[in-house]
DSSP file (Angstrom, degrees, kcal/mol; ACC not computed):
  #  RESIDUE AA STRUCTURE BP1 BP2  ACC     N-H-->O    O-->H-N    N-H-->O    O-->H-N    TCO  KAPPA ALPHA  PHI   PSI    X-CA   Y-CA   Z-CA
    1    1 A M     >        0   0    0      0, 0.0     4,-1.9     0, 0.0     5,-0.1   0.000 360.0 360.0 360.0 -42.0  -24.9   25.3  -47.4
    2    2 A Q  H  >  +     0   0    0      1,-0.2     4,-2.2     2,-0.2     5,-0.1   0.839 360.0  55.7 -68.0 -31.2  -23.0   22.4  -48.8
    3    3 A T  H  > S+     0   0    0      2,-0.2     4,-2.4     1,-0.2    -1,-0.2   0.900 106.9  48.6 -67.2 -40.9  -19.8   24.5  -48.9
    4    4 A S  H  > S+     0   0    0      2,-0.2     4,-2.6     1,-0.2    -1,-0.2   0.869 111.0  51.3 -69.0 -34.3  -20.0   25.2  -45.2
    5    5 A N  H  X S+     0   0    0     -4,-1.9     4,-2.7     2,-0.2    -2,-0.2   0.912 110.3  49.2 -64.6 -41.1  -20.6   21.5  -44.5
    6    6 A R  H  X S+     0   0    0     -4,-2.2     4,-2.5     2,-0.2    -2,-0.2   0.910 111.7  48.6 -64.8 -41.2  -17.5   20.7  -46.5
    7    7 A V  H  X S+     0   0    0     -4,-2.4     4,-2.6     2,-0.2    -2,-0.2   0.920 112.4  48.5 -63.8 -44.0  -15.5   23.3  -44.6
    8    8 A L  H  X S+     0   0    0     -4,-2.6     4,-2.5     2,-0.2    -2,-0.2   0.897 111.1  50.4 -64.0 -39.7  -16.7   21.9  -41.3
    9    9 A D  H  X S+     0   0    0     -4,-2.7     4,-2.6     2,-0.2    -2,-0.2   0.915 110.9  49.1 -63.2 -41.8  -15.9   18.3  -42.4
   10   10 A D  H  X S+     0   0    0     -4,-2.5     4,-2.5     2,-0.2    -2,-0.2   0.913 111.8  48.6 -63.3 -42.1  -12.4   19.5  -43.4
   11   11 A I  H  X S+     0   0    0     -4,-2.6     4,-2.7     2,-0.2    -2,-0.2   0.907 111.5  50.0 -64.2 -41.3  -11.9   21.2  -40.1
   12   12 A A  H  X S+     0   0    0     -4,-2.5     4,-2.6     2,-0.2    -2,-0.2   0.916 111.9  47.6 -64.1 -43.2  -13.2   18.1  -38.2
   13   13 A R  H  X S+     0   0    0     -4,-2.6     4,-2.5     2,-0.2    -2,-0.2   0.912 112.7  49.3 -63.4 -41.7  -10.8   15.9  -40.2
   14   14 A L  H  X S+     0   0    0     -4,-2.5     4,-2.4     2,-0.2    -2,-0.2   0.912 111.6  48.7 -63.1 -43.1   -7.9   18.3  -39.5
   15   15 A A  H  X S+     0   0    0     -4,-2.7     4,-2.2     2,-0.2    -2,-0.2   0.910 111.5  49.8 -64.4 -42.0   -8.7   18.3  -35.8
   16   16 A N  H  X S+     0   0    0     -4,-2.6     4,-2.0     1,-0.2    -2,-0.2   0.908 111.2  49.5 -63.0 -41.0   -8.9   14.5  -35.7
   17   17 A G  H  X S+     0   0    0     -4,-2.5     4,-2.2     1,-0.2    -2,-0.2   0.903 110.1  50.4 -64.0 -40.7   -5.5   14.3  -37.5
   18   18 A M  H  X S+     0   0    0     -4,-2.4     4,-2.7     1,-0.2    -1,-0.2   0.871 108.0  53.3 -66.0 -35.8   -4.0   16.8  -35.0
   19   19 A M  H  X S+     0   0    0     -4,-2.2     4,-2.5     2,-0.2    -1,-0.2   0.899 108.8  49.8 -65.5 -39.4   -5.3   14.8  -32.1
   20   20 A G  H  X S+     0   0    0     -4,-2.0     4,-2.3     2,-0.2    -2,-0.2   0.914 112.0  47.4 -63.8 -42.4   -3.7   11.7  -33.5
   21   21 A V  H  X S+     0   0    0     -4,-2.2     4,-2.8     2,-0.2    -2,-0.2   0.915 112.1  50.3 -64.4 -42.4   -0.4   13.5  -33.9
   22   22 A A  H  X S+     0   0    0     -4,-2.7     4,-2.6     2,-0.2    -2,-0.2   0.902 110.6  49.2 -63.6 -40.9   -0.7   14.9  -30.4
   23   23 A A  H  X S+     0   0    0     -4,-2.5     4,-2.3     2,-0.2    -1,-0.2   0.911 112.8  47.5 -65.2 -41.5   -1.3   11.4  -29.0
   24   24 A G  H  X S+     0   0    0     -4,-2.3     4,-2.2     2,-0.2    -2,-0.2   0.908 112.4  49.3 -64.2 -41.8    1.6   10.0  -30.9
   25   25 A F  H  X S+     0   0    0     -4,-2.8     4,-2.7     2,-0.2    -2,-0.2   0.903 110.0  51.8 -63.6 -41.4    3.8   12.9  -29.7
   26   26 A R  H  X S+     0   0    0     -4,-2.6     4,-2.7     1,-0.2     5,-0.2   0.927 109.9  48.8 -61.5 -45.4    2.7   12.3  -26.1
   27   27 A G  H  X S+     0   0    0     -4,-2.3     4,-2.1     1,-0.2    -1,-0.2   0.893 112.2  48.8 -61.4 -39.7    3.5    8.6  -26.3
   28   28 A E  H  X S+     0   0    0     -4,-2.2     4,-2.2     2,-0.2    -2,-0.2   0.912 112.1  47.7 -67.7 -42.3    7.0    9.4  -27.8
   29   29 A V  H  X S+     0   0    0     -4,-2.7     4,-2.7     2,-0.2     5,-0.2   0.917 111.3  51.1 -64.9 -43.2    7.7   12.0  -25.1
   30   30 A E  H  X S+     0   0    0     -4,-2.7     4,-2.7     1,-0.2    -1,-0.2   0.906 110.1  50.4 -60.0 -41.5    6.6    9.6  -22.3
   31   31 A G  H  X S+     0   0    0     -4,-2.1     4,-2.3    -5,-0.2    -1,-0.2   0.908 111.5  47.3 -63.0 -42.3    8.9    7.0  -23.8
   32   32 A M  H  X S+     0   0    0     -4,-2.2     4,-2.4     2,-0.2    -2,-0.2   0.912 113.4  47.9 -66.4 -41.9   11.8    9.3  -23.8
   33   33 A I  H  X S+     0   0    0     -4,-2.7     4,-2.8     2,-0.2     5,-0.2   0.923 112.1  49.6 -64.5 -43.5   11.2   10.5  -20.3
   34   34 A K  H  X S+     0   0    0     -4,-2.7     4,-2.4    -5,-0.2    -2,-0.2   0.916 111.8  48.2 -62.2 -43.1   10.8    7.0  -19.0
   35   35 A A  H  X S+     0   0    0     -4,-2.3     4,-2.1     2,-0.2    -1,-0.2   0.905 113.0  48.2 -63.9 -41.2   14.0    5.9  -20.7
   36   36 A R  H  X S+     0   0    0     -4,-2.4     4,-2.4     2,-0.2    -2,-0.2   0.919 112.5  47.7 -66.6 -43.6   15.9    8.9  -19.2
   37   37 A L  H  X S+     0   0    0     -4,-2.8     4,-2.7     2,-0.2     5,-0.2   0.897 110.7  52.2 -64.5 -39.5   14.5    8.3  -15.7
   38   38 A T  H  X S+     0   0    0     -4,-2.4     4,-2.0    -5,-0.2    -1,-0.2   0.918 111.0  47.3 -61.9 -42.9   15.5    4.6  -16.0
   39   39 A A  H  X S+     0   0    0     -4,-2.1     4,-1.7     2,-0.2    -2,-0.2   0.902 112.3  49.6 -65.6 -40.6   19.0    5.6  -17.0
   40   40 A M  H  X S+     0   0    0     -4,-2.4     4,-0.8     1,-0.2    -2,-0.2   0.909 111.8  48.0 -65.2 -41.8   19.3    8.1  -14.2
   41   41 A L  H  <>S+     0   0    0     -4,-2.7     5,-0.8     1,-0.2     3,-0.4   0.861 109.2  53.7 -67.9 -34.5   18.0    5.7  -11.6
   42   42 A A  H ><5S+     0   0    0     -4,-2.0     3,-0.8     1,-0.2    -1,-0.2   0.868 110.2  47.6 -66.8 -35.2   20.5    3.0  -12.8
   43   43 A D  H 3<5S+     0   0    0     -4,-1.7    -1,-0.2     1,-0.2    -2,-0.2   0.628  97.2  73.5 -78.1 -13.6   23.3    5.5  -12.4
   44   44 A A  T 3<5S-     0   0    0     -4,-0.8    -1,-0.2    -3,-0.4    -2,-0.2   0.453  99.4-127.2 -84.1   0.1   22.2    6.4   -8.9
   45   45 A N  T < 5 +     0   0    0     -3,-0.8     2,-0.2    -4,-0.2    -3,-0.1   0.887  45.6 172.2  55.6  42.5   23.4    3.1   -7.3
   46   46 A L      < -     0   0    0     -5,-0.8    -1,-0.2     1,-0.0    -2,-0.0  -0.543  29.5-125.5 -81.4 150.1   20.0    2.6   -5.8
   47   47 A V        -     0   0    0     -2,-0.2    -1,-0.0     1,-0.1     5,-0.0  -0.776  25.5-110.7 -96.4 136.6   19.3   -0.7   -4.1
   48   48 A P     >  -     0   0    0      0, 0.0     4,-2.1     0, 0.0     3,-0.2  -0.340  29.1-116.0 -61.5 149.5   16.3   -2.8   -5.1
   49   49 A R  H  > S+     0   0    0      1,-0.2     4,-2.5     2,-0.2     5,-0.2   0.870 114.2  54.9 -55.9 -41.4   13.5   -3.0   -2.4
   50   50 A E  H  > S+     0   0    0      1,-0.2     4,-2.1     2,-0.2    -1,-0.2   0.918 108.6  47.6 -62.0 -44.0   14.0   -6.7   -2.0
   51   51 A D  H  > S+     0   0    0     -3,-0.2     4,-2.4     1,-0.2    -1,-0.2   0.886 111.0  52.2 -64.0 -38.6   17.7   -6.4   -1.3
   52   52 A F  H  X S+     0   0    0     -4,-2.1     4,-2.5     2,-0.2    -2,-0.2   0.918 108.8  49.5 -63.0 -43.6   17.0   -3.6    1.2
   53   53 A E  H  X S+     0   0    0     -4,-2.5     4,-2.3     2,-0.2    -2,-0.2   0.890 110.6  50.4 -64.6 -38.7   14.4   -5.7    3.1
   54   54 A V  H  X S+     0   0    0     -4,-2.1     4,-2.4     2,-0.2    -2,-0.2   0.934 112.4  46.7 -63.5 -45.8   16.9   -8.6    3.3
   55   55 A A  H  X S+     0   0    0     -4,-2.4     4,-2.4     1,-0.2    -2,-0.2   0.882 111.3  52.4 -64.1 -38.0   19.6   -6.2    4.6
   56   56 A R  H  X S+     0   0    0     -4,-2.5     4,-2.3     2,-0.2    -1,-0.2   0.921 110.0  47.8 -63.3 -44.1   17.2   -4.7    7.1
   57   57 A A  H  X S+     0   0    0     -4,-2.3     4,-2.4     1,-0.2    -2,-0.2   0.901 111.5  50.7 -63.9 -40.9   16.2   -8.2    8.4
   58   58 A M  H  X S+     0   0    0     -4,-2.4     4,-2.5     1,-0.2    -2,-0.2   0.908 110.8  48.9 -63.3 -41.2   19.9   -9.2    8.7
   59   59 A A  H  X S+     0   0    0     -4,-2.4     4,-2.4     2,-0.2    -2,-0.2   0.897 110.9  49.9 -66.0 -40.2   20.6   -6.0   10.7
   60   60 A A  H  X S+     0   0    0     -4,-2.3     4,-2.3     2,-0.2    -2,-0.2   0.913 111.9  48.1 -64.6 -42.0   17.7   -6.6   13.0
   61   61 A K  H  X S+     0   0    0     -4,-2.4     4,-2.5     2,-0.2    -2,-0.2   0.920 112.0  49.1 -64.0 -43.6   18.8  -10.1   13.6
   62   62 A A  H  X S+     0   0    0     -4,-2.5     4,-2.5     1,-0.2    -2,-0.2   0.894 110.7  50.8 -63.0 -39.9   22.4   -9.0   14.3
   63   63 A R  H  X S+     0   0    0     -4,-2.4     4,-2.3     2,-0.2    -1,-0.2   0.915 110.7  48.6 -64.1 -42.9   21.1   -6.3   16.7
   64   64 A D  H  X S+     0   0    0     -4,-2.3     4,-2.2     2,-0.2    -2,-0.2   0.916 112.8  48.0 -62.1 -43.7   19.0   -8.9   18.6
   65   65 A E  H  X S+     0   0    0     -4,-2.5     4,-2.5     1,-0.2    -2,-0.2   0.899 110.9  51.3 -64.7 -39.9   22.0  -11.2   18.8
   66   66 A Q  H  X S+     0   0    0     -4,-2.5     4,-2.5     2,-0.2    -2,-0.2   0.906 109.9  49.4 -64.1 -41.5   24.2   -8.4   20.0
   67   67 A E  H  X S+     0   0    0     -4,-2.3     4,-2.0     2,-0.2    -1,-0.2   0.896 111.2  49.6 -64.5 -39.8   21.7   -7.5   22.7
   68   68 A A  H  X S+     0   0    0     -4,-2.2     4,-2.1     2,-0.2    -2,-0.2   0.915 112.2  47.8 -64.8 -42.7   21.5  -11.1   23.9
   69   69 A L  H  X S+     0   0    0     -4,-2.5     4,-2.7     2,-0.2    -2,-0.2   0.889 109.2  53.4 -65.4 -38.8   25.3  -11.4   24.0
   70   70 A A  H  X S+     0   0    0     -4,-2.5     4,-2.3     1,-0.2    -1,-0.2   0.892 108.8  49.9 -62.9 -38.9   25.6   -8.1   25.9
   71   71 A A  H  X S+     0   0    0     -4,-2.0     4,-2.2     2,-0.2    -2,-0.2   0.906 111.0  49.2 -65.8 -40.8   23.1   -9.5   28.5
   72   72 A K  H  X S+     0   0    0     -4,-2.1     4,-2.7     2,-0.2    -2,-0.2   0.918 111.0  49.6 -63.7 -43.2   25.2  -12.7   28.8
   73   73 A V  H  X S+     0   0    0     -4,-2.7     4,-2.8     1,-0.2     5,-0.2   0.917 110.6  50.2 -62.2 -43.2   28.4  -10.7   29.3
   74   74 A A  H  X S+     0   0    0     -4,-2.3     4,-2.1     2,-0.2    -1,-0.2   0.906 111.4  48.6 -62.0 -41.3   26.7   -8.6   32.0
   75   75 A A  H  X S+     0   0    0     -4,-2.2     4,-2.2     2,-0.2    -2,-0.2   0.917 112.6  47.9 -64.9 -42.8   25.5  -11.7   33.7
   76   76 A L  H  X S+     0   0    0     -4,-2.7     4,-2.6     2,-0.2    -2,-0.2   0.902 110.6  51.4 -64.9 -40.7   29.0  -13.3   33.6
   77   77 A E  H  X S+     0   0    0     -4,-2.8     4,-2.5     1,-0.2    -1,-0.2   0.889 109.6  50.7 -62.7 -38.5   30.6  -10.1   34.8
   78   78 A A  H  X S+     0   0    0     -4,-2.1     4,-2.3    -5,-0.2    -2,-0.2   0.911 110.7  48.8 -65.2 -41.5   28.2  -10.0   37.7
   79   79 A R  H  X S+     0   0    0     -4,-2.2     4,-2.7     2,-0.2    -2,-0.2   0.922 111.8  48.7 -63.8 -43.3   29.0  -13.7   38.5
   80   80 A V  H  X S+     0   0    0     -4,-2.6     4,-2.7     1,-0.2     5,-0.2   0.923 111.5  49.8 -62.2 -44.1   32.8  -12.9   38.4
   81   81 A A  H  X S+     0   0    0     -4,-2.5     4,-1.8     1,-0.2    -1,-0.2   0.900 111.7  48.7 -62.0 -40.3   32.3   -9.9   40.7
   82   82 A A  H  X S+     0   0    0     -4,-2.3     4,-1.6     2,-0.2    -2,-0.2   0.914 112.5  47.7 -66.1 -42.2   30.3  -12.0   43.1
   83   83 A L  H  X S+     0   0    0     -4,-2.7     4,-2.6     1,-0.2    -2,-0.2   0.890 111.3  50.7 -66.1 -38.5   33.0  -14.7   43.1
   84   84 A E  H  < S+     0   0    0     -4,-2.7    -1,-0.2     1,-0.2    -2,-0.2   0.847 108.5  52.6 -67.5 -32.6   35.7  -12.2   43.6
   85   85 A A  H  < S+     0   0    0     -4,-1.8    -1,-0.2    -5,-0.2    -2,-0.2   0.859 115.9  39.7 -70.2 -34.4   33.9  -10.7   46.5
   86   86 A V  H  < S+     0   0    0     -4,-1.6    -2,-0.2    -5,-0.1    -1,-0.2   0.845  99.4  85.9 -83.0 -36.5   33.5  -14.1   48.2
   87   87 A A  S  < S-     0   0    0     -4,-2.6     2,-0.1    -5,-0.2     0, 0.0  -0.385  86.8-111.0 -70.6 140.4   37.0  -15.4   47.4
   88   88 A P        -     0   0    0      0, 0.0     2,-0.4     0, 0.0    -1,-0.1  -0.452  30.4-124.4 -69.7 143.1   39.8  -14.5   49.8
   89   89 A K              0   0    0     -2,-0.1    -5,-0.0     1,-0.1    -4,-0.0  -0.703 360.0 360.0 -89.2 138.7   42.4  -12.2   48.3
   90   90 A S              0   0    0     -2,-0.4    -1,-0.1     0, 0.0     0, 0.0   0.444 360.0 360.0-102.4 360.0   45.9  -13.4   48.4
């Protein structure tokens, strides 16, 4: 009986040791994968989210300004056309 308990204790210790090794291996693999992904992303010329949001806001502002200027140009063209219609042609 004592021999089977000793065998079971040895098996339990071996299993615990293997779990520790597996956990260490998992941590090491995760670290390697994370390092590789970080290097790949750095090489991909990706833009940080903050920079993207700033560029997006600048583009939206430029688009709004362009639309306002287009409306002003259209109004000025209409005024010129009206003045040309009223003015005598020489």
